[in-house]
C-alpha positions as CSV (number, residue, x, y, z in Angstrom):
1,M,12.1,61.7,-88.1
2,A,14.2,60.3,-90.9
3,S,12.6,57.5,-92.9
4,P,14.5,54.2,-93.4
5,P,16.4,53.8,-96.7
6,V,14.5,52.3,-99.6
7,A,17.1,49.5,-100.0
8,T,16.5,48.4,-96.4
9,V,12.7,48.4,-96.8
10,T,13.0,46.4,-100.0
11,S,15.3,43.8,-98.4
12,T,13.0,43.4,-95.4
13,T,10.0,42.9,-97.7
14,R,11.8,40.3,-99.8
15,K,12.9,38.5,-96.7
16,S,9.4,38.4,-95.3
17,R,8.0,37.1,-98.6
18,R,10.6,34.4,-98.8
19,M,9.8,33.3,-95.2
20,T,6.1,33.2,-96.1
21,Q,6.7,31.0,-99.1
22,E,9.2,28.8,-97.3
23,P,7.7,25.5,-95.9
24,A,7.1,25.4,-92.2
25,L,9.2,22.3,-91.7
26,A,12.2,24.0,-93.4
27,R,11.8,27.1,-91.3
28,L,11.7,24.9,-88.2
29,M,14.9,23.1,-89.2
30,R,16.6,26.3,-90.1
31,R,15.7,28.1,-86.8
32,S,16.4,25.2,-84.4
33,P,18.4,22.5,-86.0
34,V,18.2,20.2,-82.9
35,S,14.4,20.3,-82.7
36,I,13.8,17.5,-85.2
37,P,16.1,15.0,-83.4
38,K,14.4,15.9,-80.2
39,L,11.1,15.4,-81.8
40,V,12.1,11.9,-83.0
41,I,13.4,10.9,-79.6
42,F,10.2,12.1,-78.0
43,V,8.1,10.1,-80.5
44,V,10.2,7.0,-80.0
45,A,10.0,7.3,-76.2
46,F,6.3,8.0,-76.3
47,A,5.7,4.9,-78.5
48,F,7.9,2.8,-76.2
49,F,5.6,3.6,-73.2
50,A,2.3,3.9,-75.1
51,L,2.5,0.7,-77.1
52,P,2.2,-1.7,-74.2
53,L,-0.7,0.4,-72.8
54,F,-2.4,0.2,-76.2
55,L,-1.9,-3.5,-76.4
56,L,-3.3,-3.9,-72.9
57,V,-6.5,-1.9,-73.7
58,E,-6.8,-3.8,-77.0
59,S,-6.7,-7.1,-75.3
60,A,-9.2,-6.0,-72.6
61,L,-11.7,-4.9,-75.3
62,T,-11.3,-8.1,-77.4
63,A,-13.6,-11.0,-76.7
64,N,-11.2,-13.8,-77.5
65,S,-7.8,-12.2,-77.0
66,T,-4.6,-14.1,-77.5
67,I,-0.9,-13.4,-77.0
68,S,-0.6,-12.2,-80.5
69,F,-1.9,-8.8,-81.7
70,Q,-5.1,-8.9,-83.7
71,A,-7.3,-6.0,-84.6
72,P,-10.7,-6.4,-82.8
73,T,-13.6,-6.7,-85.2
74,Q,-16.0,-5.6,-82.5
75,L,-15.2,-3.9,-79.2
76,T,-16.7,-5.4,-76.1
77,L,-16.8,-4.8,-72.4
78,S,-17.4,-8.5,-71.6
79,N,-14.0,-9.0,-70.1
80,F,-14.5,-6.1,-67.6
81,T,-18.0,-7.4,-66.8
82,S,-16.7,-10.9,-66.2
83,V,-13.9,-9.7,-63.9
84,M,-16.1,-7.3,-61.9
85,T,-18.8,-10.0,-61.4
86,S,-16.4,-12.8,-60.6
87,P,-16.7,-14.2,-57.1
88,G,-14.4,-12.5,-54.6
89,F,-13.4,-9.5,-56.8
90,T,-15.0,-6.9,-54.5
91,T,-13.6,-8.6,-51.4
92,S,-10.1,-8.6,-52.8
93,V,-10.4,-4.9,-53.6
94,V,-11.5,-4.2,-50.1
95,N,-8.7,-6.4,-48.7
96,G,-6.2,-4.5,-50.8
97,L,-7.4,-1.1,-49.6
98,I,-7.3,-2.3,-46.0
99,L,-3.8,-3.6,-46.2
100,S,-2.3,-0.8,-48.3
101,G,-4.1,2.1,-46.7
102,G,-3.7,0.8,-43.2
103,S,0.0,0.0,-43.5
104,A,0.6,3.4,-45.2
105,A,-1.3,5.2,-42.3
106,I,0.6,3.3,-39.6
107,A,4.0,3.9,-41.3
108,L,3.3,7.6,-41.7
109,L,2.3,7.9,-38.0
110,L,5.5,6.2,-36.9
111,A,7.6,8.2,-39.3
112,T,6.3,11.5,-38.1
113,I,7.1,10.5,-34.5
114,A,10.6,9.1,-35.3
115,A,11.6,11.9,-37.8
116,Y,11.3,14.8,-35.3
117,P,14.1,13.9,-32.9
118,L,16.3,12.8,-35.9
119,S,15.8,16.2,-37.5
120,R,15.8,18.5,-34.5
121,F,18.3,16.9,-32.1
122,R,22.0,15.9,-32.3
123,F,22.7,12.9,-30.1
124,R,25.2,10.0,-30.0
125,G,24.3,7.2,-32.4
126,R,22.0,9.4,-34.6
127,V,24.0,8.9,-37.8
128,G,24.3,5.2,-37.1
129,Y,20.6,4.9,-36.6
130,L,19.9,6.7,-39.8
131,L,22.3,4.4,-41.7
132,L,20.6,1.4,-40.1
133,V,17.2,2.6,-41.3
134,L,18.7,3.1,-44.7
135,F,20.1,-0.4,-44.7
136,I,16.8,-1.9,-43.7
137,T,15.1,-0.3,-46.7
138,G,17.4,-2.4,-48.9
139,V,16.8,-5.8,-47.3
140,P,14.7,-7.9,-49.8
141,V,11.6,-9.6,-48.5
142,T,12.6,-12.9,-49.9
143,A,15.6,-13.0,-47.5
144,L,13.2,-12.8,-44.5
145,I,10.2,-14.7,-45.6
146,V,11.2,-18.1,-44.0
147,P,11.9,-16.7,-40.5
148,L,8.8,-14.5,-40.8
149,F,6.7,-17.5,-41.8
150,E,7.9,-19.4,-38.7
151,F,7.4,-16.4,-36.5
152,F,3.8,-16.0,-37.7
153,R,3.2,-19.7,-37.4
154,S,4.5,-19.8,-33.8
155,F,2.1,-17.0,-32.7
156,G,-0.8,-18.4,-34.7
157,W,-1.0,-15.3,-37.0
158,L,-1.1,-17.1,-40.3
159,N,-4.1,-16.3,-42.4
160,S,-4.8,-13.1,-40.4
161,L,-5.1,-9.7,-42.0
162,F,-4.1,-7.5,-39.1
163,P,-0.6,-9.0,-38.4
164,V,0.1,-8.9,-42.2
165,L,-0.9,-5.3,-42.2
166,L,1.5,-4.6,-39.3
167,L,4.3,-6.4,-41.1
168,M,3.7,-4.4,-44.3
169,A,3.7,-1.2,-42.2
170,A,7.1,-2.3,-40.7
171,F,8.6,-2.6,-44.2
172,A,7.2,0.8,-45.2
173,T,8.3,2.7,-42.1
174,P,12.0,3.1,-42.8
175,I,11.6,4.8,-46.2
176,S,8.8,6.9,-44.7
177,I,11.1,8.0,-41.9
178,W,13.7,9.2,-44.4
179,L,11.2,11.0,-46.5
180,V,9.5,12.8,-43.5
181,K,12.9,13.7,-42.0
182,T,14.0,15.2,-45.3
183,F,10.9,17.4,-45.5
184,L,11.2,18.3,-41.8
185,D,14.8,19.4,-42.2
186,N,13.6,22.1,-44.6
187,V,11.1,23.6,-42.1
188,D,12.6,26.6,-40.3
189,P,12.8,25.9,-36.5
190,A,12.0,29.5,-35.8
191,L,8.4,28.7,-36.6
192,E,8.3,26.2,-33.7
193,E,10.1,28.7,-31.4
194,S,7.5,31.3,-32.1
195,A,4.8,28.8,-31.1
196,W,6.7,28.1,-27.9
197,I,6.9,31.8,-27.1
198,D,3.1,31.9,-27.4
199,G,2.8,29.2,-24.8
200,A,2.6,26.1,-27.0
201,S,4.4,22.9,-25.9
202,R,6.9,21.2,-28.1
203,I,4.4,18.5,-29.1
204,K,1.6,21.1,-29.8
205,G,4.0,23.3,-31.9
206,Y,5.0,20.2,-33.9
207,V,1.5,19.1,-34.5
208,R,-0.2,22.4,-35.1
209,V,2.6,24.4,-36.8
210,V,5.1,22.1,-38.4
211,L,3.0,19.2,-39.7
212,P,0.5,21.5,-41.6
213,L,3.4,23.1,-43.3
214,M,4.9,19.8,-44.5
215,S,1.5,18.3,-45.4
216,T,2.7,17.8,-49.0
217,G,5.7,15.8,-47.8
218,L,3.4,13.7,-45.6
219,L,1.2,13.1,-48.6
220,V,4.2,12.0,-50.7
221,A,5.2,9.5,-48.0
222,F,1.7,8.2,-47.7
223,L,1.4,7.8,-51.5
224,L,4.6,5.9,-51.8
225,S,3.7,3.5,-48.9
226,F,0.2,3.0,-50.3
227,I,1.4,2.2,-53.8
228,T,4.0,-0.1,-52.4
229,G,1.5,-1.9,-50.3
230,W,-1.1,-2.0,-53.1
231,A,1.5,-3.8,-55.3
232,N,2.7,-6.1,-52.6
233,F,2.2,-9.7,-53.8
234,Y,4.7,-11.8,-51.9
235,L,3.8,-11.2,-48.3
236,P,0.0,-11.8,-48.6
237,F,0.6,-14.7,-51.0
238,I,2.8,-16.5,-48.4
239,L,1.1,-15.5,-45.1
240,L,-2.6,-15.6,-46.2
241,S,-4.3,-18.7,-47.4
242,S,-8.0,-18.0,-47.4
243,T,-9.4,-16.7,-50.7
244,G,-11.6,-14.3,-48.8
245,K,-8.6,-12.6,-47.2
246,L,-6.4,-12.3,-50.3
247,P,-5.8,-8.7,-51.7
248,I,-6.3,-7.8,-55.3
249,A,-2.6,-8.0,-56.0
250,V,-2.7,-11.8,-55.3
251,T,-6.0,-12.6,-56.9
252,I,-4.6,-11.7,-60.3
253,Y,-2.9,-15.1,-60.2
254,Q,-6.3,-16.8,-60.8
255,F,-6.1,-15.8,-64.5
256,F,-3.1,-18.1,-65.0
257,G,-4.6,-21.5,-65.5
258,S,-3.0,-24.9,-65.6
259,Y,-0.8,-26.2,-68.4
260,G,0.3,-22.6,-69.3
261,N,-3.2,-21.4,-70.2
262,V,-3.7,-17.7,-69.7
263,E,-7.0,-15.7,-70.1
264,Y,-5.4,-12.7,-71.8
265,G,-8.6,-10.7,-72.1
266,R,-9.7,-11.0,-68.5
267,L,-6.1,-10.6,-67.4
268,A,-5.8,-7.3,-69.3
269,A,-9.2,-6.0,-68.0
270,F,-8.2,-7.0,-64.4
271,S,-4.9,-5.1,-64.8
272,I,-6.6,-1.9,-65.9
273,L,-9.1,-2.2,-63.0
274,Y,-6.2,-2.9,-60.7
275,S,-4.4,0.3,-61.7
276,I,-7.4,2.6,-61.1
277,P,-7.2,3.2,-57.3
278,P,-3.6,4.4,-57.3
279,A,-4.2,6.5,-60.4
280,L,-7.3,8.1,-58.9
281,L,-5.4,8.8,-55.6
282,Y,-2.6,10.5,-57.5
283,L,-5.0,12.5,-59.6
284,F,-6.9,13.8,-56.6
285,T,-3.7,14.8,-54.9
286,G,-1.7,15.9,-57.9
287,G,-2.5,19.5,-57.5
288,R,-1.0,19.6,-54.0
289,L,2.0,17.6,-55.0
290,G,2.8,20.0,-57.8
291,G,2.6,23.1,-55.6
292,S,5.0,24.6,-53.0
293,F,4.7,23.8,-49.3
294,A,4.4,27.2,-47.8
295,S,5.7,30.4,-49.2
296,G,8.3,31.9,-46.9
297,A,8.1,29.1,-44.3
298,F,11.3,27.3,-45.5
299,K,14.9,28.0,-45.2
300,G,16.6,29.3,-48.2
């Protein structure tokens, strides 16, 4: 085998030495000229989202926090302790979980029932019904709160958790129907037909074959409804009056005192505690949300 020319070897050696002596930043700019602007954009975007979170944590760990930034001389957990031991905090968390979790479960159940005929059958008025459901998702709650308040008052449902839970489920059902139908459209009907051949009914094939395949989609719909219900402030604030029945989204109002006084430290600590349940729910289900539904079970 012929050896490479001496000139080629010398040129390669000089090039490798020059690359070794060249600064890393200069090599990065020479190899990918657009990487530095991308890095700057990433840093700016990260700072844009991370700075408010940093200020929130800083206020929560400062004893006498104010609206202006001040470096804490001593970190303390007194704000968290004060919030967690305040009267009604545990009750408000339980009320929030009942309202958000219950409304999300009911909305998901109704969505799985309504999405099947909308996905599998073609009938007159189907498109109009879907458009009506889509229109309902865009109706603001503020436009309906007065008639809803009169409706609740006439039936004696004011200051009652269960009717408010049903109302929140009603607002969460339309978007859940659209989500579940979208996932159901991607499931191959041949899987149900195979179950029918084996003797399963339409309902049994849907429950035992289709729903397990679209479990990730059901989880997405549940998470969206849960987070929406967890952050719902307006409906419980108007329809519930007893302190012992208010969810955690409403009790945050107690840190805004009269004459514009705000307890910034306790408010920041409360905000961090308030965001923990949705964050934990997302973390525990994040692995399933990131994966595929079922390999080979969906139409290409």
